[in-house]
MARKE-395947 format. One line per 3 residues: number of its first residue (from 1); their letters; for each residue x, y, z of N, C-alpha, C. Coordinates in steps of 0.001 Angstrom, whole numbers, plus 500000, padded with zeros to 6 digits. Layout:
N
NUM> a> X:Y:Z:X:Y:Z:X:Y:Z  ... $
This chain:
362
1> mia> 321774:462519:066690:323227:462052:066519:323412:460991:065538  324551:461036:064992:324823:459799:064041:326072:459134:064581  326025:457823:064894:327117:456945:065316:327826:456056:064112 $
4> vvg> 328922:456119:064310:329476:455528:063225:330594:454340:063768  330033:453062:063489:330664:451714:064032:331795:451389:062873  333123:451344:063801:334329:450895:062891:335113:452086:062185 $
7> agl> 336411:452246:062771:337249:453168:062353:338474:452625:061334  338095:451733:060623:339141:451469:059455:338797:452571:058320  339305:452397:057325:339282:453630:056266:338051:454304:055950 $
10> mga> 337133:453499:055673:335658:453864:055497:334888:454343:056777  335003:454005:057761:334613:454588:058896:334943:455779:059327  336376:456109:059383:337341:457047:059654:336927:458457:058609 $
13> ata> 336891:457906:057222:336479:458533:056181:334902:459392:056560  334137:458479:056703:332600:458723:057090:332497:459954:058178  333065:459321:059333:333087:460255:060548:333870:461695:060305 $
16> wql> 334682:461741:059619:335292:462944:059080:334637:463818:058172  333775:463217:057246:333076:464050:056307:331891:464517:057261  331231:463763:057902:329946:464202:059059:330219:465394:059666 $
19> arr> 331531:465428:060320:332029:466087:061422:332344:467566:060851  332943:467198:059620:333255:468756:059092:332101:469452:058339  331000:468646:058384:329747:469413:057727:328970:469716:059135 $
22> ghe> 329496:469513:060329:328924:470186:061499:328062:469402:062031  327969:467929:061730:326996:466908:062359:327564:466638:063710  326639:466178:064568:327357:465592:065933:327515:463952:065567 $
25> vtl> 328588:463570:065591:329185:462248:065395:329804:461667:066381  329383:460232:066827:330232:459515:067911:330763:458412:066849  332056:458264:066866:332926:457328:066222:333106:456200:067171 $
28> iev> 332948:454425:067218:333202:453968:068298:334146:452592:067466  335380:452409:068024:336085:451399:067523:336620:450676:068627  336446:449284:068117:336970:448256:069189:338491:448340:069606 $
31> ydi> 339145:448601:068594:340843:448396:068727:341371:449752:068736  342663:449850:068914:343357:451163:068519:342966:451675:067143  343113:453037:067125:343094:453625:065991:344497:453207:065062 $
34> ghk> 344228:452632:063832:345674:451970:063096:345877:450566:063138  344867:449856:063968:345365:448559:064400:345411:447563:062961  345759:446345:063031:346164:445339:061892:345277:444407:061892 $
37> hgs> 344154:444467:062499:343403:443203:062591:342275:443215:061217  342214:444154:060554:341196:444048:059527:341811:444577:058022  341378:445289:057468:341679:445588:055806:342096:446950:055724 $
40> shg> 342413:447630:056687:342989:449259:056405:343850:449552:056695  345020:448738:057368:346157:449181:057607:347172:448756:056653  348509:449371:056861:349610:449657:056078:349770:450949:055249 $
43> ssr> 351023:450910:054783:351375:452201:054040:351402:452155:052536  350674:451363:051983:350734:451632:050708:349626:450542:050219  348473:451443:049436:347395:451217:048830:347398:451599:047194 $
46> ifr> 346925:450877:046359:347131:451441:044830:345633:452222:044606  346470:453411:044192:345370:454571:043500:345521:454221:042285  344628:454003:041450:344570:454006:040118:343183:454250:039536 $
49> ray> 343405:454654:037922:342161:455078:037237:341878:453996:036133  342841:453032:035754:342627:451946:034763:341456:450708:034998  340549:451361:035152:339175:449914:035138:338544:449953:033952 $
52> adp> 338316:448674:033649:337628:448281:032393:335984:449025:032192  335818:448908:033765:334345:449929:033826:334062:451109:034087  333559:451779:032950:333633:453240:032943:332740:453904:034420 $
55> fyv> 332019:453046:034992:331356:453503:036289:332430:453673:037148  333384:452741:037514:334710:452909:038577:335578:454113:037837  335788:454104:036562:336760:455332:036179:336062:456721:036508 $
58> rlt> 334828:456899:036500:334416:458020:036772:334697:458314:038265  334304:457269:039123:334480:457365:040563:335881:457820:041093  336863:457019:040464:338244:457360:040528:338294:458853:040395 $
61> gqa> 337780:459371:039430:338025:461131:039344:337491:461453:040555  336230:461288:041013:335643:462039:041876:336588:461562:043332  336955:460434:043624:337612:460053:044435:339252:460920:044769 $
64> heq> 339608:461243:043337:340826:462161:043497:340760:463369:043925  339574:463970:043795:339172:465426:044362:338903:465372:045690  338199:464265:046259:338215:464118:048022:339646:463833:048455 $
67> wre> 340381:463181:047898:341668:462851:048253:342542:464134:048528  342630:465173:047565:343139:466414:047863:342049:467135:048608  341189:467092:048791:340524:467816:050124:340849:467276:051221 $
70> led> 340913:466121:051436:341291:465325:052621:342748:465977:053083  343662:466214:052301:344863:466255:052313:345229:467648:052922  344255:468540:051951:344196:470174:052346:343777:470291:053815 $
73> das> 342627:469416:054228:341905:469678:055493:343017:469456:056441  343543:468431:056372:344602:467438:057331:345951:468087:057380  346478:468768:056344:347697:469115:056139:348707:468098:055948 $
76> tpl> 348117:466959:055364:349003:465676:055494:348837:465065:054039  349945:464919:053426:350189:464342:052292:349832:462851:052484  348872:462485:051381:348305:461013:051652:348368:460156:050241 $
79> lrt> 348587:460870:049316:348469:460297:047963:349352:460651:047106  350263:459627:046753:351644:460111:046014:351333:459550:044643  351811:460471:043725:351423:459979:042317:352866:459270:041702 $
82> tgg> 352544:458069:041007:354078:457372:040769:353511:457022:039304  352338:457164:038845:352177:456089:037552:351867:454697:037821  351198:454417:036633:350801:453071:036829:350922:452086:035215 $
85> ldm> 350952:450966:035561:351395:450055:034465:350040:448952:034519  349324:448712:033174:348605:447416:033286:349367:446410:032328  349549:445138:032652:349865:444240:031376:349689:442882:031765 $
88> ged> 350158:442045:031123:350074:440699:031295:349032:439913:030097  349241:438760:029913:348569:438087:028968:347192:438259:028993  346406:438179:030022:345044:438174:030014:344554:439922:030549 $
91> rdp> 345463:440685:030538:344881:442178:030502:344819:442712:029292  343993:443690:029120:343702:444153:027481:344250:445807:027726  345352:445836:027531:345588:447609:027412:344831:448171:026582 $
94> kal> 344505:447762:025363:344017:448504:024346:342404:448889:024620  341743:447673:025205:340547:448074:025827:340346:448987:026827  341364:449043:028028:341368:449798:028998:341333:451481:028524 $
97> aav> 342409:451375:027512:343016:452624:026998:341699:453242:026246  340775:452613:025672:339550:453011:025025:338657:453778:026150  338479:452815:027106:337391:453399:028448:338075:454591:029251 $
100> lda> 339750:454725:029143:340374:455935:029783:340157:456968:028824  340020:457177:027516:339966:457919:026439:338744:458706:026756  337401:457682:026419:336068:458080:026809:335967:459034:027806 $
103> agv> 336872:458849:028733:336547:459357:030135:337564:460802:030338  338383:460867:029446:339411:462044:029516:340596:461884:030212  340820:460690:030674:341755:460223:031724:343238:460142:030628 $
106> pye> 344174:460938:030973:345604:460477:030062:346031:459209:030244  346884:458630:029230:347339:457309:028997:348318:457492:028123  348942:456318:028113:349466:455659:026622:349827:454331:026675 $
109> llg> 349978:453882:025333:349956:452642:024969:351199:452164:024376  351999:451386:024981:353564:451195:024624:353333:449830:024368  354495:449364:023210:354836:448273:022757:355918:447656:023809 $
112> pea> 356199:446405:023902:357020:445666:024896:358615:446556:024762  358994:446734:023570:360471:447447:023518:360393:448878:024221  359380:449715:023395:359309:450863:024473:359208:450914:025778 $
115> ale> 358505:450140:026088:358160:449777:027614:359297:449424:028364  360125:448377:027811:361567:447838:028388:362406:449304:028558  362560:450165:027451:363223:451261:027453:363266:452195:028547 $
118> rwp> 361675:452112:029029:361476:453135:029921:361436:452639:031273  361188:451017:031427:361090:450453:032701:362105:449376:032672  363226:449355:032495:364160:448291:032167:364314:447345:033592 $
121> yir> 363645:447788:034573:363507:446758:035622:362519:445786:035790  361537:445892:034613:360389:444940:034504:360673:444207:033239  360482:443038:033293:360514:442380:032036:359107:442367:031305 $
124> vtg> 359183:443078:030247:357879:443245:029659:357937:442456:028398  356939:441771:028070:356933:440814:026749:355414:441049:025861  354840:442242:026469:353519:442300:025636:353181:443972:025539 $
127> pvl> 352194:444462:025304:351722:445568:025322:351270:445918:026761  351683:447511:026926:351622:448024:028208:350591:449178:028081  349817:449259:029233:349253:450758:029527:349712:451630:030691 $
130> hhp> 350372:452519:030165:350796:453460:031149:349732:454538:031530  349232:454882:032659:348660:456232:032916:349077:456822:034126  349388:457901:034002:350382:458834:034583:349703:459299:036249 $
133> dag> 348337:458945:036279:347542:459600:037439:347657:458539:038750  347990:457357:038422:348023:456386:039211:349117:456640:040480  348605:456086:041703:349717:456384:043026:349613:455314:043877 $
136> vvd> 350114:455902:045004:350029:455239:046205:349343:455784:047365  348427:455243:048112:347883:455754:049167:348546:455093:050619  348787:455993:051214:349144:455524:052914:347693:455171:053590 $
139> ade> 347292:453990:053828:346122:453898:054648:346252:454181:056257  347275:454111:056868:347712:454314:058073:347441:455548:058297  347991:456529:057603:348089:458240:057781:347067:458607:057175 $
142> tvg> 346090:457922:056537:344615:458468:056168:343696:457948:057015  343812:456886:057911:342971:456630:059011:343375:457514:060200  344458:457811:060341:344972:458702:061356:344703:460076:061227 $
145> acv> 344608:460537:059985:344225:462034:059445:342861:461859:059663  341948:461111:059010:340606:461214:059364:340088:461332:060527  340587:460297:061794:340038:460436:062984:340442:461608:063591 $
148> rra> 341789:462267:063614:342254:463098:064024:341287:464385:063817  341056:464607:062216:340421:466021:061848:338624:465511:062443  338213:464410:062318:336795:464257:062982:336748:464863:064210 $
151> ieh> 337891:464574:065452:337709:464899:066616:337898:466574:066622  338830:467306:065855:338990:468544:065942:337738:469222:065305  336980:468568:064225:335782:469100:063898:334629:468956:064745 $
154> gae> 334822:468262:065921:333940:467974:067161:333271:466717:067220  333992:465713:066650:333475:464363:066736:333931:463870:068102  333268:462800:068573:333578:462060:069842:334221:460819:069207 $
157> aii> 335113:460202:069939:335643:458911:069565:335659:458116:070690  335333:456902:070421:335090:455849:071865:335646:454684:071280  337239:454559:071803:338170:453728:071268:338353:452653:072423 $
160> gsr> 338281:451338:071934:338253:449891:072817:337078:449819:073395  336270:449890:072481:334736:449519:073055:334177:448805:071764  333721:447559:072071:333018:446719:071214:331471:446896:071092 $
163> vtg> 331131:446938:070099:329227:446968:070084:329046:445498:070158  328142:445202:071261:327475:444036:071635:326234:443984:071342  325314:444895:071250:324174:444641:071038:323339:446068:070641 $
166> idv> 322473:445848:069587:321972:446841:068713:320324:446507:068996  319912:447772:069533:318353:447796:069427:317811:448935:068977  316407:448694:068099:315826:449630:067381:314658:450058:068316 $
169> rgg> 314762:451312:068460:313484:451846:069405:312411:452566:068247  311256:452248:068464:310193:452875:067615:310893:452830:066264  311247:451942:065587:311637:451913:064232:312543:453011:063958 $
172> erv> 312796:453994:064685:313907:455264:064327:314956:455261:065065  315257:455493:066393:316258:455521:066936:316755:454369:067194  318254:454386:067600:319060:452926:067845:319683:453179:069079 $
175> llh> 319768:451922:069809:320507:451896:071096:321711:450949:071062  322575:451370:071006:323969:450614:070986:324380:450018:072192  324956:448992:072496:325335:448615:073845:326927:447960:073513 $
178> tdd> 327623:448715:074427:329126:447998:074126:329701:447295:075411  330782:446772:075305:331140:445548:076140:331478:446493:077388  332103:447668:077221:332359:448131:078753:331280:448731:079337 $
181> gre> 330001:448689:078862:328888:448935:079624:328138:450407:078966  328661:450774:078083:328315:452372:077464:326848:451900:076953  326087:452994:076762:324901:452835:075611:324861:453946:075365 $
184> vva> 324854:454100:073827:325120:455000:072904:323607:455088:072031  322979:456345:072262:321631:456354:071508:321923:457621:070325  321288:456794:069157:321626:457474:067799:320651:457547:067080 $
187> dtv> 320539:458752:066489:319172:458705:065072:319659:457929:063889  320717:457921:063700:321338:456836:062506:322615:456148:063118  323028:455076:062390:324204:454356:062746:324557:453930:061497 $
190> via> 325832:454387:061339:326994:454027:059881:327749:452935:060380  327091:451728:059602:327997:450480:060034:328922:450262:058953  330308:450628:059636:331412:450604:058714:332440:449617:059150 $
193> aga> 331989:448078:059507:332624:447280:060109:333477:446091:059337  333445:446427:057959:334671:445729:057356:334074:444066:057470  335320:443178:057724:335155:441945:057770:334081:441423:059044 $
196> wlp> 334108:442517:059854:333017:442144:060906:331555:442257:060582  331225:442700:059635:329783:443189:059398:329027:441731:059359  329288:440434:059210:328434:439575:058647:328278:439021:060582 $
199> ele> 329195:439543:061348:328740:438918:062820:328053:440001:063485  327903:440828:063242:327062:441801:063930:325502:441708:064130  324938:440707:063592:323281:440348:063702:322496:441705:063644 $
202> lpv> 323016:442469:062387:322058:443352:062338:320846:443103:062012  319590:444091:062007:318170:443608:061692:318453:444198:060264  319138:443866:059356:319204:444201:057774:319951:443039:057304 $
205> alp> 319014:442710:056072:319387:441629:055092:320762:442083:054407  321737:441328:054790:323029:441346:053894:322989:440657:052744  323791:441032:051631:324106:440034:050509:324992:439288:050751 $
208> plq> 325383:438038:050140:326473:437058:050396:327721:437907:050380  328579:437721:051314:329602:438238:051836:330745:436927:052210  332134:436897:051309:332802:436279:051630:334215:437016:052206 $
211> vtq> 334654:436472:053250:335798:436984:053729:337020:436101:053685  338151:436766:053292:339302:435937:052727:340429:436571:053421  341759:435520:053939:342792:436058:054475:343717:436278:053253 $
214> qqv> 344126:437492:053143:345213:437706:051693:346504:437672:052376  347437:437714:051515:348530:437982:051953:349524:438949:051124  350532:439543:051639:351035:440552:050866:352770:440551:051283 $
217> fhf> 353656:440793:050058:355073:440375:050469:355851:442089:049850  356783:441986:050417:357496:443403:050145:358986:442903:049306  359584:443265:048480:360788:442975:047924:361359:444159:047923 $
220> rqr> 362921:443901:048087:363844:445419:048073:364102:445376:046611  364370:446947:046442:364705:447481:045224:366149:446790:045168  366957:446293:044063:368144:446221:043744:368903:447553:043510 $
223> dps> 368195:448728:043107:368547:450008:042786:367787:450930:043767  368231:451221:044776:367454:452252:045552:366808:453508:044982  367292:453863:043948:367149:455267:043368:365775:455338:042506 $
226> vkw> 365559:453842:041989:364620:453919:040976:363281:454150:041313  362387:454819:040922:361017:455213:041198:359868:454410:040577  359462:453389:041195:358711:452221:040693:357328:452953:040597 $
229> ptl> 356770:452616:039452:355117:452738:039217:354379:451782:039821  353082:451809:039939:352306:450813:040350:352245:450041:039273  351764:448596:039565:351372:447856:038173:350324:446516:038898 $
232> vwd> 349559:446587:037660:348449:445345:037654:348819:444318:036487  349035:443250:037125:349355:442179:036021:348241:440934:036123  347721:440302:034802:346452:439603:034792:347086:438556:033751 $
235> gal> 347198:437458:034200:348005:436290:033427:347460:434840:034237  348505:433850:034241:348126:432829:034966:348175:433305:036558  348500:434331:036880:348501:435058:038235:347931:436180:038124 $
238> hly> 347073:436858:038908:346640:438044:039225:346949:438606:040075  347933:439432:039743:348885:440515:040975:348732:441710:040731  349105:442750:041785:349238:444042:041835:350587:444191:042386 $
241> glp> 351354:445309:042082:352539:445936:042575:352486:447218:042823  353089:447916:043956:353403:449578:044156:354611:449396:045179  354989:450663:045335:356029:450879:046306:355402:450887:047653 $
244> sgs> 356463:450218:048600:356180:449789:049875:355719:450860:051057  356520:451795:050805:356473:452611:051957:357255:451911:053297  356686:452699:054408:357273:451849:055591:357341:450462:055718 $
247> dgg> 356284:449779:055425:356097:448429:055507:357059:447666:054816  357697:448039:054103:358653:447264:053082:360379:447555:053984  360374:448264:055358:361652:448320:056080:362048:449684:055749 $
250> plp> 363417:449911:055998:363957:451261:056034:364506:451433:054667  364615:450529:053706:365029:450628:052156:363841:450674:051362  364402:451081:050457:362938:451195:049170:362996:449691:048905 $
253> avk> 361297:449417:048743:361072:448160:048524:359865:448353:047685  359133:447199:047169:357854:447192:046217:356916:445820:046839  355811:446368:046984:354867:445538:047677:354132:444511:046290 $
256> vae> 354226:443308:046537:353667:442646:045482:352553:441602:046141  351698:441350:045492:350579:440432:046199:349678:439928:044926  348881:438631:045293:347915:438039:044507:346620:438823:044701 $
259> hdr> 345958:439140:043883:344248:439513:044364:343623:438588:044795  343846:437532:044117:343013:436313:044573:343413:435332:045200  342865:434421:045247:343414:432856:046048:343616:433112:047746 $
262> gtp> 342645:434131:048281:342702:434055:049350:342269:432830:050181  342294:432751:051349:341918:431903:052226:340596:432196:053262  339529:431513:052826:338186:431612:053679:338378:431842:055092 $
265> tta> 337868:432911:055700:337898:432723:057064:336885:433716:057626  337086:434198:059101:336171:435539:059210:337175:436355:060109  336677:437439:060344:337234:438574:061125:338073:437593:062386 $
268> rtr> 336760:437080:063171:337482:436517:064586:338241:435317:064282  338287:434421:063473:338969:433020:063270:340392:433200:062340  340491:434334:061645:341688:434523:061058:343051:434155:061737 $
271> dgi> 344030:433464:061136:345186:432968:061994:346362:433824:061657  346278:434703:060725:347455:435704:060543:348673:435048:059950  348496:433801:059641:349739:433044:059075:349854:432978:057639 $
274> vdp> 350996:433575:057215:351282:433802:055512:351073:432433:054856  350200:432269:053665:350327:430949:053040:351742:430863:052345  352361:429770:052549:353778:429520:051991:353448:429478:050339 $
277> ssr> 352402:428841:050121:352178:428461:048423:352264:429845:047841  351724:430924:048414:351326:432264:047658:352853:433053:048139  353950:432676:048951:354869:433358:049034:355726:432598:047897 $
280> trv> 355579:431513:047367:356238:430922:046513:355934:431429:044946  354702:431617:044674:354217:432000:043615:354816:433230:043360  354189:434175:044334:354934:435583:044194:356384:435840:044354 $
283> sdf> 357111:434937:044834:358651:435176:044704:359078:434717:043218  358377:433378:042658:358905:433113:041263:358391:434527:040267  357495:434924:040473:356809:436025:039500:357729:437173:039659 $
286> vrd> 358354:437446:040835:359222:438609:041078:360521:438008:040176  360952:436902:040367:362362:436375:040021:362057:436343:038622  361031:436001:037777:360919:435969:036505:360595:437546:035966 $
289> rlp> 359538:438061:036378:359008:439410:035603:359679:440794:036071  360252:440747:037508:360511:442062:038105:362132:442019:038638  362887:441809:037307:364295:441871:037757:365129:442865:038462 $
292> gle> 364317:443975:038558:364785:445150:039695:364529:444573:041117  363864:443967:041308:363850:443700:042662:364490:442175:043127  365171:442115:044502:365511:440796:045048:364475:440037:044990 $
295> pdp> 364718:438783:044755:363315:437713:044951:362883:437363:045897  363682:437348:047274:363159:436825:048382:362747:438264:049056  361345:438015:049732:360617:439085:050424:361645:439389:051510 $
298> vae> 361744:440748:052050:362207:441188:053141:361040:441531:054215  359852:441439:053907:358609:441542:054947:357466:440973:054337  356610:440688:055273:355367:440001:054787:354058:440289:055610 $
301> atc> 352936:440310:055161:351785:440250:056419:350360:439680:055529  349496:439719:056509:348114:439377:056043:347258:440332:056332  346207:440459:055271:345151:441327:055873:343439:440615:055284 $
304> lyt> 342623:441401:055362:341276:440654:055018:340482:441274:053914  340012:440627:052929:339052:441063:052112:337728:440783:052419  336780:441258:052063:335208:441168:052193:334608:441281:050901 $
307> ttp> 334040:440372:050152:333992:440471:048735:332412:439915:048541  331691:441014:047944:330300:440543:047186:330594:439580:046011  329552:439119:045596:329475:438449:044410:329663:438836:043156 $
310> ded> 329503:440371:043049:329708:441144:041858:330800:441887:041889  331407:441934:042995:332627:442685:043803:332259:444236:043324  331042:444863:043435:330767:446139:043860:330388:446301:045107 $
313> fvl> 330678:447645:045669:330770:447739:047099:329300:447641:047593  329150:447664:048751:328016:447709:049685:327774:449051:050166  326667:450241:049969:326689:451454:050272:325071:451837:050223 $
316> drh> 324206:451363:051302:322766:451465:051387:322474:452039:052774  321146:452642:052413:320484:452697:053738:319315:451932:054057  319167:451402:055291:317948:450523:055719:317383:451080:056705 $
319> gpf> 316273:451749:057073:315988:452205:058291:316868:453556:058761  317151:453144:060222:318256:454283:060595:319647:453740:060382  319762:452517:059804:321403:452060:059501:321757:452424:058072 $
322> viv> 323155:452692:058047:323811:452827:056644:324853:452027:056550  324877:451221:055829:326005:450163:055649:327138:450550:054652  328239:450334:054902:329189:450850:054229:330312:449823:054161 $
325> spc> 330584:449795:052833:331452:448621:052335:330820:447307:052526  330984:446118:052198:332686:445687:052155:332902:446076:050385  334308:446093:050662:334725:446721:049140:335610:445942:048485 $
328> sgh> 335555:444608:048498:335884:443653:047598:337355:443915:047225  338183:444118:048223:339441:444153:047671:340051:445149:047066  339302:446120:046549:339478:447390:045775:338759:448717:046262 $
331> gak> 338661:448932:047576:337957:449956:047934:338778:450982:048520  340063:450740:048962:340850:451633:049557:341146:453137:048711  341053:452959:047447:341429:454028:046659:340224:455296:046694 $
334> fap> 338935:454569:047248:337868:455471:047146:337480:455960:048566  338383:455706:049698:337845:456024:051039:337276:457430:051161  337860:458515:051032:337359:459986:051061:335913:459876:050458 $
337> lig> 336025:459430:049209:334726:459463:048254:333420:458705:049038  333840:457388:049236:332954:456793:049984:332460:457341:051385  333268:457786:052131:332915:458648:053373:331956:459810:052925 $
340> ama> 332477:460515:052085:331184:461544:051382:329840:460744:051000  329711:459927:050407:328704:459071:050105:327692:458482:050930  328716:458101:052270:328157:457519:053168:327324:458462:054189 $
343> adl> 327865:459682:054166:327604:460892:054627:326351:461130:054311  326123:461374:052802:325036:461928:052298:323857:460889:052627  324155:459461:052820:323065:458620:052896:322381:458697:054335 $
346> atg> 323414:458983:055200:323012:459402:056638:322523:460536:056896  322528:461573:056071:321976:462880:056620:320664:462932:055585  320386:461928:054849:319265:462202:053750:319453:463032:052547 $
349> rte> 320863:463265:052425:320863:464233:051020:320585:463370:049691  320908:462220:049555:320945:461324:048605:320400:459874:048658  319935:459172:047491:319622:457957:047497:320684:457191:047182 $
352> php> 320915:455811:047721:321904:454735:047267:322004:454868:045815  323130:454568:045444:323479:454092:044150:323124:452723:043666  322279:452539:042622:321536:451086:042217:322544:450342:042424 $
355> rfr> 323774:450183:042095:324821:449369:042039:325602:448596:043633  325073:449757:044410:325513:449658:045720:324488:449092:046614  323246:448784:046224:322458:448727:046870:322502:447167:047833 $
358> ldr> 321809:446829:048778:321761:445846:049477:321100:444924:048694  319929:445270:048486:319090:444110:047392:319214:444224:046137  320457:444611:045641:320686:444594:044112:320542:443219:043359 $
361> ag> 320198:442937:042300:320034:441956:041618:321558:441291:041370  321926:440130:041606:323268:439424:041541:323954:439676:042606 $
C-alpha cells in the first residue's frame, strides 16, 4: 500500500495518478480538502511556458499534456488559456524568445507601440514577449478534482487526521500514527506536506528550506469585458498578474502580487496578516502600469511559499519515503506532472531527476 501525506496540489495529484494506475492508495490530510492554510488554495495560478531555463520549458510542455489528461479524466475544465506577457526593465524578452524558439513553443516579440495597441489597458514602455499558451489554473478545482477521482479510482481518503509519528519497520515498511489514534501501515509513503515538511521530523536529510508568507491582491477591472492575459514583470519589483477567478469577487478582477519579499514564518506560526507595505507597493504598481484596473484592491489573501536555495523542486526517494515538493513558489503549473513523477518514484518505475534530488549540489 502507498500512503500519501498531504492533499494539497501535489499530494492530491499524486494520489490521483497512483489510483488511476490501479495501486492501493491511502491519502491522509489534516484539514478539509481545499483548505486555505497552505500553498494550494485559490482560484488562480499562472500556467506559462516562458522560462529562461530550457529544462522548465520542456517540463511545461509535459505538464500541459498532463493537465489535459486530468481534465478529461475528471470531466472538469481546470486550465484556461489566456496568453501571457513578459516585460519589465529587468526581463529579457529576446532571450526568453530564443529559449521558446529552440523548444518549438509559439511566441511573439513586440515593441512597446505594438503592445500598447493590442493591450491598451497595460502601460508598456519596453519590449514584450507574448506567448499564447499561457493561462490560468484553478487550484481549488484541481485539488477537488484529483481527490474525487482518486477516490473514484479506489483510493481511501482519511480527512481531518494529522500524522504525529512515523516509524520505519525493518528498513522497509512504515507505520504512521495519527492524532485520532489511527495506525496506517504502508510499503511506501509519499510526503507532500508543503510548508509542514520541515516540521515532520522525517528520518530523511532535507535541503535547507525557507517558508515565507506571501500576499496576493485582487484589483477590479475598469472594463469587465476585457480578457486579460497573464503577466510577469521584472524590474524594481518582481510581480506577476493573472485573471482572479472567484477569488476576486463577483466582478472580473486581476490578481497581482510580488513573487519575492515574503515574510519568513512556519506553517504553524504564520499569522495570515497581509503586509501593508506589500499592499502599497503593488497598488502603486497597478496605478502606474495597469491603468485598466482600479488601483485599490477589492480582495486580498496570504499563502505560503516553501523555497529551496536553488528554487528547483524536491522530488526524490529515500528508502520507503518519496519527498514531493517544496515547489519554491512556481510549482502549481506542474501539479499533475509532479503527481506522475512522484507516482513513478513511489512504484520504482524511474530514478529521481538529478536536479530534484535531496542531496543535490547547491
